[in-house]
N, C-alpha and C positions, 0 to 999 in steps of 0.2 A: 257674659261677654267672653268670646273665645280669643285668646292671644295667639299671635303668629309666632312661629318658631322656624328659623332658618336651618335647613339640613345641608350640610356640606357634602357634595356629591362624591368627593374623594375619600370619604370615611367608611365606605361599605364596599363589599365585594369578597370574593373567594379566590385564593391563590393556591396553586399546588407546586410541588417541587419533585419531579420524577427521580427515582433512584438512579444514582450514577452507574454507568455501565461497569465501572471498576468494582462495584459491589454486587455484581450479578449473582454471586453465590448465595446472597441473602434474599434474592428476589422471590416473591410469592407468585404462584400461578396467575397469569394474566396481568401482572404488574407492569406498569409503564416505566421504561428506563430511557436514559439519554446519555450521550457523550456531551457533557456540558461545555467542553472546550471547542466542540465542532458544531453542535446544534442538530444532530440527527437522533431521531427517536426510534426506540425498539420496543417490542412486546415480549415478555417472557410467557411462553406457551404453557399449556397444561402439563406437558412433559418436560418442562424446564429447558426448552430450546429457544434461542433468540431468533426473532424474525423482524425484518424491517423492509417494508415495500420500497421505501426511498432508497435504501442501500442496495437492494437487489436490482432495482431499475438502473441505478448508476453503473453497477458492475456489468449488467447485461449490455448497456450501451458501450462500455469500454471494451468488452470482449468482441463485440460486433465490429467496432472500429479498428481494433488490433488485427483481427483476422482479415479484414478488408485491405488493410495496409500490406499485410504479408502476401495476400493474393495479388495485389497490384504490383508488388516487387518480385513476384516469383519466388518467394521465400516461405511459402506455407508448409509447415511441417507439424510436429507435435506441439501442442500448446498446454502449458501448465500454469495453474494459479498458485501463487506463493502466499501463504499466510505468514505474516510477519510477527504476530503475537498470539497469545493463548485465547484472546477474545474472538479471533477470526473476523474482526471487523476493522474499520479504518483506524488510523493512529495519528494523534497529534505529535508533531516532531519538535523537539527542543534540543538545541545544541547539535554537536556533530558525532554523537555516539552511534555505534553500529545499530541499525534498525532491526536486525534479525535476532531472535532469541536462540535460534539454532542454525547450523549449517543446512543447506538444502541440496542434498545429493539426488541426482537423477540417474538411475541404472539404465544403461544403454545396451547391455548384453554384448554381443559380438559385432554390433553394427555401430561404427563411430559416427558422431555428428560432424558436419563440415562447417557449421556456422551457428550463431545464436543471436537472438535479438530480445530486447526487453520492452515492456510497455508499462509505464507508471502513470496512474491517474492521480494528479497532485493539484491541490489548490493552495495559493498563497493569497492572503487577504489582510486587510487592515482590521484590527480589533475594534477600532472606534466607530467605523461606518460600514463595515463589511464590504468595502471596495476591493475588488479582485485586482491583484497586482500582477505585473509581468514576471513570469518565472524564468526569463532568459538568463539571469545571473545566478540561478540556482545550479550548483555543480554537483553531480552525482559520481561517486567513486564506487566501482564494482570490483571486488576481488573474487576471483574464481580459480578453480583447479581443474585440470585435465588429468584423469586418473586411468591408468592402464595396468591391469593385473595387480592392483594395490599400490602401485608406485604413482606418486602425485607430482605434477609440475604446476607451479603457482604463477598466476598472471593478474594484471589489473588493468582496467580501462577507466578513463575519466572524461567527462564531457558535460555540457550543459543539458538540461532536461530535454530540449528539443532535439539535440543530437542523439541522445540515448534512445529516444522514442521513435526516431525515424531511420536509424541505421541498423544494418545487419553486420555482425562482426565475425570474420572468418577465423576458424580455429583449426589446428592441426593435431589430431589425436596421436598421430604417428610420431610427433616430436617427443613423446614420452617413450624412450627406448628401453625395452625390457626383453626377456627371453620369450620362449615359445608360449602360445596361447593368447587369447584376446578376450578381455573382459573390460569394457569401457564404462566410465562414470564421469559425468559432467557435474561439478559441485559449485554452487554459489556459496562463498564463505562469508562475505560482509557486504552490506549496502550502507553507504554513508553519504549524507548530504553536507555540502559546504555552502555557506552563504557569504555575501560580501559585507563590507563594513556598514552599509546602509540599513541592513536588516537589524531590527530591534525586537527581540522576543517579547518585550512588554507591549509593543504596539502592533506587532505583525504575528501572524500564525501560519504555519505550514501544516497541511493536512494530507496524508497519504492514504487514499481510499483503496487502491487496488494495485497489485503487482502481477504482471503476466510474464512468462518466460516462453519463448518459442525456440525449439531446436530443429535445425534443418539437416 
């Protein structure tokens, strides 16, 4: 006589844990990686390059939207992509530290810029249920320098994310008074986010995917 045996369905299966993107230096060719704080997957190629169709698609859409906004506002000029860290991918944000690992100088030669604008692709969401939150209270502080013949004059602007993403900011390179000769540089020094008292880093997450700079 054959006896019956109950099998618990939750006791079998296979799970994987991709390598964290922070350990990409140890990744093997074709190994799967992920940013576990954000949820984006990457592949390490045969020649140790990181690729992510999801990340590329998002950056492509952001660039398209940014250029269209510049075109609509008659502020289309040179567009630069700013890499904020050595991973060259998105970054989870904690606290109000400077997001840039290095200053970002743009050599303009003898042709000064008259304005600049920024485009930041940012998500704010609840860690509990992935609910997307309203970023209107997220304040961005941008410190930048206008440099002429090696002499710098420092400025800063501050505004909520919607303001920064939709405005063009006039600049006057001639405000930096020096002698003969003209060699202009526009330099981003720091990018810093500020949150209100309702933001809890244990319950909420801020993810910066892409940063674009337009110079007119």
